[in-house]
C-alpha positions, 0 to 999 in steps of 0.5 A, spaced: 727 829 058 721 830 054 718 832 059 723 838 060 723 839 053 716 840 052 716 844 059 721 848 056 718 850 049 711 851 053 715 857 057 720 859 052 713 860 047 710 863 053 716 869 054 717 869 046 708 871 046 710 877 052 716 879 049 713 880 043 706 884 044 711 889 049 718 890 047 716 897 043 713 899 049 719 899 053 726 902 050 730 900 057 728 893 057 734 889 061 736 881 060 736 877 065 737 869 065 734 865 070 736 858 071 732 852 072 733 844 074 728 839 071 724 837 077 721 844 078 720 846 071 715 840 071 712 842 079 707 847 081 714 850 084 715 853 078 708 857 078 710 864 080 715 864 075 709 861 070 704 866 072 709 873 070 710 870 064 704 868 062 701 875 064 708 879 061 709 881 068 717 881 066 716 885 060 712 890 063 718 890 068 722 892 063 726 885 063 728 880 057 727 875 061 729 867 059 730 861 063 735 857 062 735 849 063 739 846 068 741 839 068 741 836 074 740 839 082 740 844 086 747 845 086 747 844 078 744 851 078 748 854 083 754 852 078 751 856 072 751 862 076 758 861 078 759 858 071 755 865 068 750 861 063 745 864 068 743 871 072 739 868 078 737 861 079 731 857 082 734 854 089 731 850 094 734 853 101 739 846 103 743 847 097 744 854 098 746 854 104 751 848 103 754 851 097 755 858 101 758 854 107 764 851 101 765 859 098 760 860 094 758 868 094 750 866 092 745 868 096 737 868 096 734 875 094 727 873 094 723 867 096 718 863 091 716 857 096 714 857 103 711 852 106 711 846 100 705 841 102 708 834 101 703 829 101 706 822 104 702 818 098 702 810 099 699 804 094 692 803 095 692 797 099 696 801 105 692 804 108 696 806 115 703 808 118 704 802 121 703 798 114 709 802 111 713 798 116 719 794 112 716 798 106 720 802 101 719 809 101 721 813 095 726 820 098 729 827 096 736 829 097 736 826 104 739 832 107 733 837 103 727 840 107 722 835 103 726 829 106 726 831 114 720 834 114 718 828 111 722 823 116 719 828 121 712 826 119 714 818 119 717 820 126 711 823 129 707 818 126 711 813 130 715 810 125 723 811 126 729 810 121 730 803 123 722 801 121 723 803 112 728 802 107 729 809 103 730 810 095 733 817 093 729 819 088 730 827 086 722 830 084 715 830 085 714 826 078 719 821 079 717 819 085 710 819 083 713 814 077 716 810 083 710 809 087 706 808 080 711 802 078 711 799 085 718 800 086 717 804 092 711 804 097 710 810 098 713 818 097 712 825 098 708 828 093 707 835 092 701 838 087 698 837 082 701 829 082 698 828 090 691 829 088 692 825 081 695 819 085 689 820 089 684 819 084 687 813 081 686 809 089 692 811 091 691 813 099 694 821 103 696 818 109 699 824 111 701 831 110 709 835 111 706 841 114 703 836 120 710 836 122 713 842 119 708 847 119 713 853 116 720 854 114 723 857 106 723 853 102 726 855 094 729 862 093 731 865 087 739 866 088 744 871 085 751 871 085 753 877 090 758 880 085 754 879 080 748 883 084 752 889 085 753 890 078 746 889 075 742 892 081 736 895 077 735 888 073 734 885 080 729 891 083 726 890 076 724 882 078 722 882 085 717 887 083 715 882 077 715 876 082 711 880 086 706 882 081 705 874 080 704 873 087 699 878 087 696 876 081 696 868 084 693 869 090 688 874 088 681 869 088 679 873 081 684 870 078 683 863 080 680 860 074 686 863 070 692 860 075 687 853 074 688 853 067 696 855 067 697 849 072 694 845 067 696 848 061 703 847 064 703 840 067 696 836 064 693 837 070 686 836 071 682 841 073 679 839 079 687 837 082 689 844 079 683 847 083 684 842 089 691 845 089 689 852 090 683 851 094 689 847 099 694 853 098 689 858 101 682 855 103 685 857 109 691 861 108 697 856 110 703 861 107 705 856 101 706 862 098 710 869 099 706 875 100 710 878 095 717 874 095 719 877 102 723 873 106 723 870 112 728 869 117 725 865 121 722 860 116 730 860 113 732 859 120 727 853 120 731 850 115 739 851 118 736 847 124 734 841 119 741 841 117 743 842 124 739 836 127 743 832 120 750 834 122 752 839 116 754 844 120 761 842 123 760 849 129 754 851 131 749 853 126 749 860 122 745 865 123 740 866 117 743 873 115 748 870 112 745 867 106 740 872 104 740 880 101 735 883 102 737 890 098 733 888 092 726 886 096 728 893 100 728 898 094 722 895 092 718 896 098 718 889 098 721 887 105 720 890 112 726 892 116 728 885 119 
């Protein structure tokens, strides 16, 4: 809770300073509340929002943007939309899909992260996949893309589900602590925690992208009914998000983006730069170009869930879970 509060205060200070600099310049500001839970707030997956705040992209696009901390996981961030506590939320696609199947009118309006690269990090004395037999592996929600892609990696390396024990732990920071405390023998970790663990003598056995190279991980979600009534706010939002992606991707800004990672999550300079190199040298399509939604990537998530027995009948099409109107109106999505 202390980590979440510290991270939220950092974001709040950034927004306050940004708004103070540009408030007088834009008379027609629109309010926009963004729901986010503890796990992404403390991880690289909030980088697009962080940079948009630091560089005042929301302000420049005429938004009073504020983060609403949400206690709980993906279901809770969608519940925040339903309850009217947030206007849009950061949600992993598997949670969006299951919520819509239960009757929610939520829909993805922009992509935030395409293809996360999770490192399977093991204790220093575990140096191969074979040595994980009989061991305990920390996993995220078992119907989620993190766990399903990790299971695919393990299967590719010769380990069946019966070969190891699973402990479900939400969020890279918590899984990292599980490995450090010796409650877990290995766990999938995002950046920059995986690089930090490696520097402490832990082993990176493999990457999730080896097994599943292309899927849509996290999205900005809004209720369709709210979105129709607040079209202009969402168009401004997706344009600001596109500004952020362009900034992150530009090598000219690499030093500043690395500093942002260090400031937000206490990363070392080396880990921050290794994270960016992992994503962009060469390009791995981890981040969207401009927030565009990949139907192919979303269909892969649907295939994940289908293999896990989520659907009673044929899997639904990706179009059931997205609203491309706002990206298209901003000129950020093609005609797919």
